[in-house]
N, C-alpha and C positions, 0 to 999 in steps of 0.2 A: 504494500500500500504506500502510495506516495505521500510525502509530508504535506501538511496544509501549507499552501503558498503564502498566506498572510496570517499572522497571529497577533493578538493584543495581550500584553502583560501589564498588570497593575503593580506599581511599586508604591508602597505607603509605609515608610519606616517611622514617620512621626504622624500621630493622628491629625487628620484634617489637612494634610499636605502630602504631595507625592507626584507621581507621573504615570502616564500611560505610554507604553512603548509599543509601537507598531513594528513588528519584526517581519522580514521577508526571507523566504526559504532560498531564494536565488542568490543570496550573499550580499545584497545591497545593504547599505548602512541603515540601521533602525531610525525611525522618526519618533521623537519624544514630544509629548504634550504635558508640560509641567503645570501643576495646579496647586492652589492654596485657598482654603476656605476661610482663612482668617484675614480680613481686610487690612489689618495693621501690618501683616507680614508680606502682603502682596505688593511690594514696592517695584519689582522689576516689570517692565512693560510687557514682557512676553508671558507672564503668569496668567493663567485662566482660573476661573472658579472650577470646582469639581464637576459641576453640571455641564459647563462649557467643554471641558476636556473630554468628558464621557460622551458628549455629542460629536465632537470633532474627530476623535481617534477612530471610532467605528465608521464614520463617513469616509475617511481616507482609506481605511481597510476595505470597505465595500467597493470603492472606486478602483483600487488596485486589483482586487479580486475579479471584478468585471473585466478590467483590462487584460488580466492574465487569461481568463477564459476566452476572450476574443482572439487572442494571439495563439492559443493552444490549438494545434491542428488535430483533427480526428485521426485515429489510427487506421491503417489500411484494413479493410474488411468492414468498415462502417459500423463497428460495434459501439455501444454506449461508452462514454467517457467515465473513467474511474475517479474523477475529481470530486472530493467531498464538498457538499454545499455548506454555506454558512461560514461563520467566523468562530475562531476559538479564542475565548477569553480565559487566560490562565491567571488565577489569583495567587500571588507568591507572598 
């Protein structure tokens, strides 16, 4: 079985702050969505709220998964593809 082409991992070492990592099986660099739900700590302009990060990370993963499926050629013989549908969210 082939690995899932796109995966989302949640990192939360400190309560109410962390990141979502969108991982790619093809070896590309991961994309991180950093978030913090404490407004006083959210000083960096690239920090999102937890809800915003949870919305943006799966949106990127879905778009990349759709792009992967579009470029994936069917096998000779015309059989169904063995690509798993959906996204994997791993809570670490």
